[in-house]
VEXSEKE-568530 format. One record per residue (C-alpha): residue number from 1; residue in one letter; x, y, z. Coordinates in nm, 3 decimals. Each point is the difference from the previous one (the first is absolute). Layout:
<atoms>
atom pos NUM code a x X y Y z Z
...
</atoms>
This chain:
<atoms>
atom pos 1 code m x 3.763 y 1.362 z 0.116
atom pos 2 code t x -0.220 y -0.238 z 0.205
atom pos 3 code d x -0.138 y -0.308 z -0.025
atom pos 4 code a x -0.365 y -0.044 z -0.180
atom pos 5 code t x -0.292 y -0.047 z 0.220
atom pos 6 code p x -0.035 y -0.383 z 0.038
atom pos 7 code p x -0.351 y -0.151 z -0.083
atom pos 8 code r x -0.211 y 0.021 z 0.324
atom pos 9 code h x -0.170 y -0.268 z 0.138
atom pos 10 code v x -0.386 y -0.057 z 0.027
atom pos 11 code h x -0.018 y 0.085 z 0.350
atom pos 12 code t x 0.212 y 0.316 z -0.024
atom pos 13 code t x -0.210 y 0.146 z -0.284
atom pos 14 code c x -0.327 y -0.067 z 0.215
atom pos 15 code v x 0.181 y 0.274 z 0.298
atom pos 16 code q x 0.211 y 0.191 z -0.212
atom pos 17 code g x -0.123 y -0.027 z -0.383
atom pos 18 code g x -0.128 y 0.333 z -0.185
atom pos 19 code y x 0.116 y 0.281 z 0.259
atom pos 20 code r x 0.340 y 0.063 z 0.060
atom pos 21 code p x 0.021 y 0.341 z 0.206
atom pos 22 code s x 0.279 y 0.240 z -0.022
atom pos 23 code s x 0.157 y 0.155 z 0.319
atom pos 24 code g x -0.243 y 0.173 z 0.209
atom pos 25 code e x -0.299 y -0.151 z -0.165
atom pos 26 code p x -0.289 y -0.232 z 0.164
atom pos 27 code r x 0.134 y -0.326 z 0.074
atom pos 28 code t x -0.339 y -0.136 z -0.072
atom pos 29 code v x -0.211 y 0.070 z -0.375
atom pos 30 code p x -0.180 y 0.322 z 0.074
atom pos 31 code l x -0.385 y 0.019 z 0.000
atom pos 32 code i x -0.067 y 0.292 z -0.253
atom pos 33 code q x -0.339 y 0.039 z 0.051
atom pos 34 code s x -0.078 y 0.309 z -0.216
atom pos 35 code t x -0.210 y 0.001 z -0.318
atom pos 36 code t x 0.184 y 0.273 z -0.092
atom pos 37 code f x 0.384 y 0.158 z -0.091
atom pos 38 code k x 0.082 y 0.324 z -0.037
atom pos 39 code y x 0.243 y 0.164 z -0.282
atom pos 40 code d x 0.154 y 0.360 z -0.026
atom pos 41 code s x -0.087 y 0.033 z -0.371
atom pos 42 code s x -0.244 y -0.105 z -0.250
atom pos 43 code e x 0.279 y -0.078 z -0.253
atom pos 44 code a x 0.122 y -0.283 z 0.242
atom pos 45 code m x -0.366 y -0.133 z 0.082
atom pos 46 code g x -0.044 y -0.008 z -0.361
atom pos 47 code a x 0.335 y -0.161 z -0.083
atom pos 48 code l x -0.162 y -0.278 z 0.241
atom pos 49 code f x -0.342 y -0.036 z -0.215
atom pos 50 code d x 0.217 y -0.022 z -0.348
atom pos 51 code l x 0.145 y -0.277 z 0.150
atom pos 52 code e x 0.399 y 0.165 z -0.058
atom pos 53 code a x 0.046 y -0.018 z 0.409
atom pos 54 code s x -0.058 y -0.215 z 0.273
atom pos 55 code g x -0.147 y 0.111 z 0.335
atom pos 56 code y x -0.331 y 0.019 z 0.173
atom pos 57 code f x -0.294 y 0.225 z -0.053
atom pos 58 code y x -0.335 y -0.222 z 0.070
atom pos 59 code t x -0.053 y -0.311 z 0.191
atom pos 60 code r x -0.250 y -0.145 z -0.236
atom pos 61 code l x 0.289 y -0.024 z -0.225
atom pos 62 code q x 0.334 y -0.060 z 0.226
atom pos 63 code n x 0.111 y 0.004 z 0.378
atom pos 64 code p x 0.319 y -0.034 z 0.130
atom pos 65 code t x -0.120 y -0.253 z 0.311
atom pos 66 code n x -0.168 y -0.226 z -0.309
atom pos 67 code d x 0.289 y 0.062 z -0.239
atom pos 68 code m x 0.249 y -0.089 z 0.321
atom pos 69 code v x -0.208 y -0.377 z 0.067
atom pos 70 code a x -0.025 y -0.057 z -0.343
atom pos 71 code a x 0.330 y 0.014 z -0.085
atom pos 72 code k x 0.072 y -0.243 z 0.283
atom pos 73 code i x -0.282 y -0.256 z -0.145
atom pos 74 code c x 0.219 y 0.068 z -0.346
atom pos 75 code e x 0.347 y -0.069 z 0.148
atom pos 76 code l x -0.178 y -0.305 z 0.154
atom pos 77 code e x -0.130 y -0.144 z -0.336
atom pos 78 code g x 0.320 y 0.098 z -0.179
atom pos 79 code g x -0.184 y 0.232 z -0.249
atom pos 80 code a x 0.075 y 0.350 z -0.157
atom pos 81 code a x -0.311 y 0.190 z 0.117
atom pos 82 code a x -0.253 y -0.035 z 0.226
atom pos 83 code m x -0.374 y 0.178 z 0.140
atom pos 84 code l x -0.237 y 0.007 z 0.234
atom pos 85 code t x -0.392 y -0.004 z -0.044
atom pos 86 code a x -0.254 y -0.018 z 0.249
atom pos 87 code s x -0.105 y -0.354 z -0.063
atom pos 88 code g x 0.154 y -0.353 z -0.138
atom pos 89 code q x -0.327 y 0.045 z -0.243
atom pos 90 code a x 0.116 y 0.346 z -0.136
atom pos 91 code a x 0.375 y -0.150 z 0.025
atom pos 92 code s x -0.143 y -0.274 z -0.248
atom pos 93 code f x -0.225 y 0.217 z -0.190
atom pos 94 code f x 0.253 y 0.256 z -0.090
atom pos 95 code a x 0.238 y -0.245 z -0.100
atom pos 96 code l x -0.231 y -0.096 z -0.264
atom pos 97 code f x -0.150 y 0.307 z -0.094
atom pos 98 code n x 0.322 y 0.141 z -0.073
atom pos 99 code i x 0.045 y -0.191 z -0.285
atom pos 100 code c x -0.352 y -0.114 z -0.127
atom pos 101 code s x -0.283 y 0.196 z -0.129
atom pos 102 code a x -0.309 y -0.065 z -0.156
atom pos 103 code g x -0.018 y -0.284 z -0.274
atom pos 104 code d x 0.356 y -0.169 z 0.159
atom pos 105 code h x 0.016 y -0.342 z 0.200
atom pos 106 code i x 0.168 y -0.178 z 0.297
atom pos 107 code v x 0.078 y -0.360 z 0.041
atom pos 108 code s x 0.019 y -0.079 z 0.369
atom pos 109 code s x -0.015 y -0.222 z 0.233
atom pos 110 code s x -0.324 y -0.220 z 0.099
atom pos 111 code a x 0.099 y 0.009 z 0.348
atom pos 112 code i x 0.039 y 0.304 z 0.198
atom pos 113 code y x -0.193 y 0.176 z 0.264
atom pos 114 code g x -0.344 y 0.050 z -0.085
atom pos 115 code g x 0.021 y 0.394 z 0.051
atom pos 116 code t x 0.243 y 0.019 z -0.277
atom pos 117 code y x -0.196 y -0.241 z -0.230
atom pos 118 code n x -0.316 y 0.198 z 0.028
atom pos 119 code l x 0.214 y 0.338 z -0.083
atom pos 120 code i x 0.155 y -0.183 z -0.349
atom pos 121 code a x -0.327 y -0.233 z -0.067
atom pos 122 code v x -0.280 y 0.303 z 0.070
atom pos 123 code t x 0.085 y 0.341 z 0.063
atom pos 124 code m x 0.358 y 0.044 z -0.249
atom pos 125 code r x -0.289 y -0.237 z -0.255
atom pos 126 code r x -0.242 y 0.323 z 0.012
atom pos 127 code m x 0.275 y 0.213 z -0.086
atom pos 128 code g x 0.109 y -0.226 z -0.304
atom pos 129 code i x 0.308 y -0.229 z 0.103
atom pos 130 code t x -0.042 y -0.344 z -0.034
atom pos 131 code c x 0.141 y -0.305 z 0.142
atom pos 132 code s x 0.087 y -0.361 z -0.027
atom pos 133 code f x -0.023 y -0.179 z 0.286
atom pos 134 code v x 0.286 y -0.293 z 0.025
atom pos 135 code h x 0.035 y -0.275 z 0.302
atom pos 136 code p x 0.348 y 0.035 z 0.098
atom pos 137 code d x 0.082 y -0.368 z -0.031
atom pos 138 code c x -0.108 y 0.046 z -0.412
atom pos 139 code s x 0.266 y -0.141 z -0.210
atom pos 140 code p x 0.185 y 0.237 z -0.198
atom pos 141 code e x -0.196 y -0.057 z -0.328
atom pos 142 code e x -0.304 y 0.077 z 0.197
atom pos 143 code l x 0.163 y 0.349 z 0.141
atom pos 144 code d x 0.122 y 0.085 z -0.344
atom pos 145 code a x -0.369 y -0.047 z -0.185
atom pos 146 code a x -0.163 y 0.308 z 0.282
atom pos 147 code f x 0.262 y 0.202 z -0.165
atom pos 148 code r x -0.180 y 0.252 z -0.293
atom pos 149 code p x 0.167 y 0.278 z -0.205
atom pos 150 code n x -0.138 y 0.248 z 0.236
atom pos 151 code t x 0.111 y -0.146 z 0.385
atom pos 152 code k x 0.192 y 0.216 z 0.152
atom pos 153 code a x 0.095 y -0.172 z 0.334
atom pos 154 code l x 0.020 y -0.287 z 0.194
atom pos 155 code f x -0.135 y -0.010 z 0.346
atom pos 156 code a x 0.023 y -0.246 z 0.256
atom pos 157 code e x 0.107 y -0.070 z 0.384
atom pos 158 code t x 0.292 y -0.124 z 0.170
atom pos 159 code i x -0.215 y -0.218 z 0.226
atom pos 160 code a x -0.342 y 0.022 z -0.090
atom pos 161 code n x -0.253 y 0.149 z 0.268
atom pos 162 code p x -0.130 y -0.275 z 0.156
atom pos 163 code a x 0.052 y -0.299 z -0.263
atom pos 164 code l x 0.371 y -0.028 z 0.094
atom pos 165 code i x 0.093 y -0.061 z -0.310
atom pos 166 code v x 0.398 y 0.094 z -0.022
atom pos 167 code l x 0.015 y 0.140 z -0.399
atom pos 168 code d x 0.250 y -0.135 z -0.247
atom pos 169 code f x 0.219 y 0.302 z -0.027
atom pos 170 code e x 0.175 y -0.138 z -0.277
atom pos 171 code k x -0.301 y -0.104 z -0.200
atom pos 172 code f x -0.161 y 0.330 z -0.004
atom pos 173 code a x 0.311 y 0.180 z -0.011
atom pos 174 code s x 0.049 y -0.158 z -0.342
atom pos 175 code a x -0.330 y 0.054 z -0.138
atom pos 176 code a x 0.019 y 0.352 z 0.094
atom pos 177 code s x 0.306 y 0.002 z -0.201
atom pos 178 code r x -0.098 y -0.176 z -0.298
atom pos 179 code h x -0.302 y 0.247 z -0.088
atom pos 180 code g x 0.170 y 0.344 z 0.130
atom pos 181 code v x -0.159 y 0.104 z 0.320
atom pos 182 code p x 0.115 y 0.066 z 0.330
atom pos 183 code f x -0.095 y -0.266 z 0.297
atom pos 184 code m x -0.156 y 0.140 z 0.279
atom pos 185 code v x -0.024 y -0.145 z 0.389
atom pos 186 code d x -0.156 y 0.023 z 0.272
atom pos 187 code n x 0.280 y -0.082 z 0.279
atom pos 188 code t x -0.273 y 0.063 z 0.281
atom pos 189 code f x 0.004 y -0.333 z 0.168
atom pos 190 code p x 0.389 y -0.035 z 0.008
atom pos 191 code t x 0.138 y 0.293 z 0.006
atom pos 192 code p x 0.293 y 0.078 z -0.160
atom pos 193 code v x 0.169 y -0.152 z 0.351
atom pos 194 code n x -0.080 y -0.324 z -0.139
atom pos 195 code c x -0.022 y 0.037 z -0.334
atom pos 196 code r x 0.151 y 0.300 z -0.272
atom pos 197 code p x -0.174 y -0.072 z -0.314
atom pos 198 code f x 0.223 y 0.208 z -0.202
atom pos 199 code e x 0.259 y -0.272 z 0.041
atom pos 200 code h x -0.238 y -0.212 z -0.162
atom pos 201 code g x -0.065 y 0.200 z -0.348
atom pos 202 code a x -0.279 y 0.235 z 0.167
atom pos 203 code h x -0.016 y 0.331 z -0.146
atom pos 204 code i x -0.214 y 0.199 z 0.252
atom pos 205 code v x -0.133 y -0.117 z 0.357
atom pos 206 code v x -0.311 y 0.063 z 0.191
atom pos 207 code h x -0.079 y 0.020 z 0.357
atom pos 208 code s x -0.276 y 0.070 z 0.241
atom pos 209 code t x 0.205 y 0.128 z 0.285
atom pos 210 code t x -0.326 y -0.011 z 0.182
atom pos 211 code k x 0.113 y -0.378 z 0.062
atom pos 212 code y x 0.314 y -0.110 z 0.128
atom pos 213 code m x 0.232 y 0.297 z -0.077
atom pos 214 code d x -0.263 y 0.220 z 0.263
atom pos 215 code g x -0.068 y -0.344 z 0.194
atom pos 216 code h x -0.158 y 0.167 z 0.243
atom pos 217 code a x -0.353 y 0.099 z -0.135
atom pos 218 code t x 0.050 y 0.392 z 0.069
atom pos 219 code s x 0.070 y 0.139 z -0.398
atom pos 220 code v x -0.154 y -0.100 z -0.297
atom pos 221 code g x 0.229 y 0.061 z -0.303
atom pos 222 code g x 0.163 y -0.150 z -0.320
atom pos 223 code a x 0.330 y 0.005 z -0.169
atom pos 224 code i x 0.115 y -0.026 z -0.374
atom pos 225 code v x 0.374 y -0.070 z -0.094
atom pos 226 code d x 0.166 y -0.006 z -0.322
atom pos 227 code s x 0.259 y -0.196 z -0.096
atom pos 228 code g x 0.119 y 0.252 z -0.261
atom pos 229 code s x 0.088 y -0.356 z -0.186
atom pos 230 code f x -0.309 y 0.038 z -0.278
atom pos 231 code d x 0.134 y 0.155 z -0.343
atom pos 232 code w x -0.330 y 0.225 z -0.083
atom pos 233 code q x 0.228 y 0.119 z -0.289
atom pos 234 code a x 0.056 y -0.327 z -0.148
atom pos 235 code h x -0.403 y -0.019 z 0.001
atom pos 236 code a x -0.068 y 0.364 z -0.078
atom pos 237 code e x -0.321 y -0.069 z -0.176
atom pos 238 code k x -0.185 y -0.190 z 0.273
atom pos 239 code y x 0.107 y 0.261 z 0.238
atom pos 240 code p x -0.058 y 0.373 z -0.136
atom pos 241 code g x -0.069 y 0.124 z 0.347
atom pos 242 code l x 0.388 y -0.039 z 0.092
atom pos 243 code t x 0.121 y 0.051 z -0.327
atom pos 244 code t x -0.183 y 0.250 z -0.176
atom pos 245 code p x -0.046 y 0.403 z 0.094
atom pos 246 code d x -0.243 y 0.079 z 0.283
atom pos 247 code e x -0.169 y 0.329 z -0.067
atom pos 248 code s x -0.082 y 0.042 z 0.337
atom pos 249 code y x 0.321 y 0.022 z 0.106
atom pos 250 code h x 0.124 y 0.255 z -0.312
atom pos 251 code g x 0.075 y -0.344 z -0.206
atom pos 252 code v x 0.259 y -0.208 z 0.258
atom pos 253 code v x 0.053 y -0.301 z -0.075
atom pos 254 code y x 0.039 y -0.219 z 0.295
atom pos 255 code i x 0.267 y -0.252 z -0.117
atom pos 256 code e x 0.205 y 0.243 z -0.159
atom pos 257 code r x 0.030 y 0.259 z 0.334
atom pos 258 code f x -0.048 y -0.255 z 0.249
atom pos 259 code g x 0.169 y -0.283 z -0.074
atom pos 260 code a x -0.060 y -0.336 z 0.233
atom pos 261 code g x -0.210 y 0.210 z 0.183
atom pos 262 code a x -0.273 y 0.096 z -0.279
atom pos 263 code f x -0.238 y -0.259 z 0.078
atom pos 264 code i x -0.046 y 0.160 z 0.310
atom pos 265 code t x 0.030 y 0.323 z -0.027
atom pos 266 code k x -0.305 y -0.031 z -0.233
atom pos 267 code a x -0.207 y -0.188 z 0.222
atom pos 268 code t x 0.085 y 0.337 z 0.250
atom pos 269 code t x -0.052 y 0.276 z -0.221
atom pos 270 code q x -0.328 y -0.178 z -0.219
atom pos 271 code l x -0.187 y -0.202 z 0.234
atom pos 272 code m x 0.089 y 0.149 z 0.333
atom pos 273 code r x -0.050 y 0.342 z -0.083
atom pos 274 code d x -0.353 y -0.113 z -0.183
atom pos 275 code l x -0.136 y -0.277 z 0.255
atom pos 276 code g x 0.197 y 0.092 z 0.296
atom pos 277 code a x -0.003 y -0.308 z 0.193
atom pos 278 code t x 0.280 y 0.129 z 0.195
atom pos 279 code p x 0.097 y -0.127 z 0.341
atom pos 280 code s x -0.009 y 0.218 z 0.321
atom pos 281 code p x 0.374 y 0.050 z 0.126
atom pos 282 code a x -0.135 y -0.096 z 0.311
atom pos 283 code n x -0.093 y -0.321 z -0.099
atom pos 284 code s x 0.388 y -0.041 z -0.170
atom pos 285 code f x 0.143 y 0.119 z 0.322
atom pos 286 code y x -0.139 y -0.311 z 0.140
atom pos 287 code l x 0.073 y -0.196 z -0.259
atom pos 288 code n x 0.333 y 0.041 z 0.006
atom pos 289 code s x 0.008 y -0.084 z 0.386
atom pos 290 code h x -0.132 y -0.280 z -0.085
atom pos 291 code l x 0.212 y -0.077 z -0.270
atom pos 292 code e x 0.326 y 0.014 z 0.212
atom pos 293 code s x -0.110 y -0.322 z 0.191
atom pos 294 code l x -0.137 y -0.206 z -0.354
atom pos 295 code a x 0.299 y -0.223 z -0.022
atom pos 296 code v x -0.039 y -0.122 z 0.354
atom pos 297 code r x -0.403 y -0.046 z -0.088
atom pos 298 code m x 0.057 y -0.182 z -0.232
atom pos 299 code e x 0.238 y -0.265 z 0.171
atom pos 300 code r x -0.266 y -0.048 z 0.279
atom pos 301 code h x -0.354 y 0.016 z -0.234
atom pos 302 code c x 0.179 y -0.283 z -0.243
atom pos 303 code a x 0.108 y -0.217 z 0.336
atom pos 304 code n x -0.344 y 0.039 z 0.170
atom pos 305 code a x -0.153 y -0.061 z -0.328
atom pos 306 code q x 0.186 y -0.337 z -0.048
atom pos 307 code r x -0.046 y -0.130 z 0.329
atom pos 308 code v x -0.431 y 0.063 z -0.027
atom pos 309 code a x 0.047 y -0.149 z -0.325
atom pos 310 code e x 0.183 y -0.299 z 0.111
atom pos 311 code f x -0.300 y -0.017 z 0.281
atom pos 312 code l x -0.273 y 0.018 z -0.261
atom pos 313 code l x 0.184 y -0.260 z -0.220
atom pos 314 code d x -0.031 y -0.258 z 0.295
atom pos 315 code d x -0.325 y 0.118 z 0.121
atom pos 316 code e x -0.281 y -0.309 z -0.123
atom pos 317 code r x -0.317 y 0.299 z 0.057
atom pos 318 code v x 0.202 y 0.210 z -0.318
atom pos 319 code s x -0.079 y -0.103 z -0.378
atom pos 320 code w x 0.300 y 0.159 z -0.117
atom pos 321 code v x 0.246 y 0.228 z 0.059
atom pos 322 code r x 0.212 y 0.236 z -0.289
atom pos 323 code y x 0.337 y 0.172 z 0.086
atom pos 324 code p x 0.305 y -0.044 z -0.214
atom pos 325 code g x 0.258 y -0.033 z 0.294
atom pos 326 code l x -0.195 y -0.301 z 0.110
atom pos 327 code p x 0.233 y -0.340 z -0.253
atom pos 328 code g x -0.312 y -0.160 z -0.151
atom pos 329 code d x -0.163 y 0.388 z -0.176
atom pos 330 code p x -0.016 y -0.026 z -0.341
atom pos 331 code y x 0.185 y 0.342 z 0.044
atom pos 332 code y x 0.282 y -0.090 z 0.246
atom pos 333 code a x 0.263 y -0.102 z -0.285
atom pos 334 code l x -0.091 y 0.432 z -0.203
atom pos 335 code a x 0.019 y 0.112 z 0.412
atom pos 336 code q x 0.362 y -0.176 z 0.044
atom pos 337 code q x 0.128 y 0.135 z -0.358
atom pos 338 code y x -0.190 y 0.363 z 0.047
atom pos 339 code l x 0.046 y 0.032 z 0.354
atom pos 340 code p x 0.202 y -0.175 z 0.217
atom pos 341 code q x -0.021 y 0.224 z 0.256
atom pos 342 code g x -0.391 y -0.040 z 0.097
atom pos 343 code t x -0.305 y 0.058 z -0.199
atom pos 344 code c x -0.243 y 0.224 z 0.244
atom pos 345 code g x -0.231 y -0.080 z 0.275
atom pos 346 code v x -0.338 y -0.080 z -0.133
atom pos 347 code v x -0.105 y -0.356 z 0.023
atom pos 348 code s x -0.310 y -0.108 z -0.242
atom pos 349 code f x -0.215 y -0.335 z 0.123
atom pos 350 code g x -0.323 y -0.129 z 0.006
atom pos 351 code v x -0.202 y -0.153 z 0.288
atom pos 352 code k x -0.197 y -0.356 z -0.063
atom pos 353 code g x -0.332 y 0.045 z -0.067
atom pos 354 code g x 0.059 y 0.316 z -0.199
atom pos 355 code r x -0.225 y 0.345 z 0.000
atom pos 356 code d x -0.194 y -0.148 z 0.255
atom pos 357 code k x 0.249 y -0.054 z 0.273
atom pos 358 code v x 0.236 y 0.352 z -0.131
atom pos 359 code t x -0.233 y 0.211 z 0.208
atom pos 360 code a x 0.010 y -0.209 z 0.337
atom pos 361 code f x 0.391 y -0.037 z -0.044
atom pos 362 code t x 0.045 y 0.398 z -0.063
atom pos 363 code d x -0.265 y 0.125 z 0.274
atom pos 364 code s x 0.218 y -0.252 z 0.241
atom pos 365 code l x 0.304 y 0.163 z 0.015
atom pos 366 code r x 0.138 y 0.242 z 0.286
atom pos 367 code l x 0.336 y 0.098 z -0.116
atom pos 368 code a x -0.087 y 0.047 z -0.365
atom pos 369 code s x -0.196 y 0.239 z -0.147
atom pos 370 code i x -0.256 y 0.026 z -0.281
atom pos 371 code a x 0.131 y 0.276 z -0.183
atom pos 372 code t x -0.010 y 0.104 z -0.364
atom pos 373 code h x 0.424 y 0.029 z 0.030
atom pos 374 code v x 0.274 y -0.177 z -0.014
atom pos 375 code a x 0.397 y -0.007 z 0.062
atom pos 376 code d x -0.073 y 0.187 z 0.345
atom pos 377 code a x 0.197 y -0.103 z 0.323
atom pos 378 code r x -0.323 y -0.107 z 0.169
atom pos 379 code t x -0.175 y -0.316 z -0.193
atom pos 380 code c x -0.265 y 0.053 z -0.146
atom pos 381 code v x -0.229 y -0.234 z -0.237
atom pos 382 code l x -0.239 y 0.055 z -0.312
atom pos 383 code y x -0.244 y -0.231 z -0.178
atom pos 384 code p x 0.125 y 0.150 z -0.350
atom pos 385 code a x -0.276 y -0.135 z -0.192
atom pos 386 code g x -0.296 y 0.172 z 0.190
atom pos 387 code t x 0.192 y 0.298 z 0.033
atom pos 388 code t x 0.291 y 0.110 z -0.184
atom pos 389 code h x -0.083 y -0.204 z -0.330
atom pos 390 code r x -0.377 y -0.026 z 0.072
atom pos 391 code q x -0.024 y 0.206 z -0.326
atom pos 392 code m x 0.103 y -0.293 z -0.215
atom pos 393 code s x -0.173 y -0.267 z -0.118
atom pos 394 code d x 0.075 y -0.395 z 0.052
atom pos 395 code a x 0.184 y -0.018 z -0.306
atom pos 396 code e x 0.197 y 0.305 z 0.078
atom pos 397 code l x 0.059 y -0.160 z 0.343
atom pos 398 code v x 0.155 y -0.254 z -0.131
atom pos 399 code a x 0.213 y 0.143 z -0.264
atom pos 400 code a x 0.144 y 0.258 z 0.298
atom pos 401 code g x 0.096 y -0.313 z 0.199
atom pos 402 code v x -0.243 y 0.092 z 0.293
atom pos 403 code a x -0.228 y -0.297 z 0.093
atom pos 404 code p x -0.311 y 0.021 z 0.147
atom pos 405 code d x 0.118 y -0.106 z 0.361
atom pos 406 code l x 0.354 y 0.209 z -0.037
atom pos 407 code i x 0.051 y 0.135 z 0.367
atom pos 408 code r x 0.286 y 0.253 z -0.020
atom pos 409 code l x 0.200 y 0.036 z 0.312
atom pos 410 code s x 0.240 y 0.266 z 0.029
atom pos 411 code v x 0.214 y -0.088 z 0.247
atom pos 412 code g x 0.164 y 0.249 z 0.236
atom pos 413 code l x 0.252 y 0.058 z 0.224
atom pos 414 code e x -0.138 y -0.184 z 0.321
atom pos 415 code d x 0.169 y -0.281 z 0.145
atom pos 416 code p x -0.073 y -0.284 z -0.208
atom pos 417 code n x -0.120 y -0.207 z 0.261
atom pos 418 code d x -0.300 y 0.211 z 0.117
atom pos 419 code l x -0.085 y -0.001 z -0.387
atom pos 420 code i x -0.017 y -0.364 z 0.011
atom pos 421 code a x -0.157 y -0.046 z 0.299
atom pos 422 code d x -0.254 y 0.262 z -0.154
atom pos 423 code l x -0.070 y -0.165 z -0.302
atom pos 424 code a x -0.008 y -0.321 z 0.179
atom pos 425 code q x -0.325 y 0.122 z 0.189
atom pos 426 code a x -0.195 y 0.118 z -0.267
atom pos 427 code l x 0.081 y -0.286 z -0.218
atom pos 428 code r x -0.142 y -0.199 z 0.288
atom pos 429 code h x -0.313 y 0.209 z -0.021
atom pos 430 code a x -0.037 y -0.011 z -0.334
atom pos 431 code s x -0.010 y -0.408 z -0.035
</atoms>
């Protein structure tokens, strides 16, 4: 008898999770850049189409490289099953649409990425799916009031982009439990290195892997991880797609056939089949290479951001600073509770003089690039009210926690002294 494998620490999982080669197999995750897979008989392939056997026949549904990388992310999050998508937007959409259809309702935090807000508030509304947005700081009573009999999911971000509001997991998880719906969390900013939402009551996690997981601005992608902990059968009438026969697959009942893997299997066999938001195996290969350094990079991102936030806080030309790692930040206590190892590398702040000074400041930066991106090895800066959140009204901006003068600084891996010097000279030009 051999001893059971002990739990792996996050640094080890980043490097070796998801793929364990046997003797003579490639040491690194292999790149299977193929659209198709050969079989010796129609019967063998038919069993795959009937979901009676596991394997690969067409990369739009599944690919070995994609699945190995999904398995690593699943292991990092402590989940039961996972899948990759072509983007973070696709991951959020698939996770919600997998259990929602026309006539259904979602409750979501209002403090979320602008693209996700638009997806839920505009595009999914056109599909007949409505949403009630609540501020993450709402009372439990206000949160309960947002639910309806046809509510199918509760959605939020661990750390709101770009407001940097830290989610009160206990409040949101309790509400999801009371109303019998899965609690979905976008964990992009902290990554599982700094927070594992399943340990705080979440059921499903989504990521834009384009951000810290890739971390080098090379590969767009997304991921969905299911904890396997939500009891779909206990709420069978709400989720017939998982608990009743799927006639497009000869009457398979996902929860009966696949158990803890039911949610991901359904998303793959239905949504990926029909909508095709499949990641390129090459992108997944690059993603895996970058995941190997994720834990190390997150430590540096957080340390650099802390230094930068402290500098900004002490500069008289800066009107306000938001970073959960600052003791005076309104979300410091929640960050210490849920993210004691660190939050992320993003700092939000305002420059005195408001909008008129923002452009002068951002245009004067030399190391930090103006870019519609975040969570990169290279420092970048963005003015959300004029870019990612520009589709929102002033009232919607306030609800999302995006001040009209908010500057989002994604602190990279450069030397913090060089970054601080760059910020100082840009502030001089803006003053």
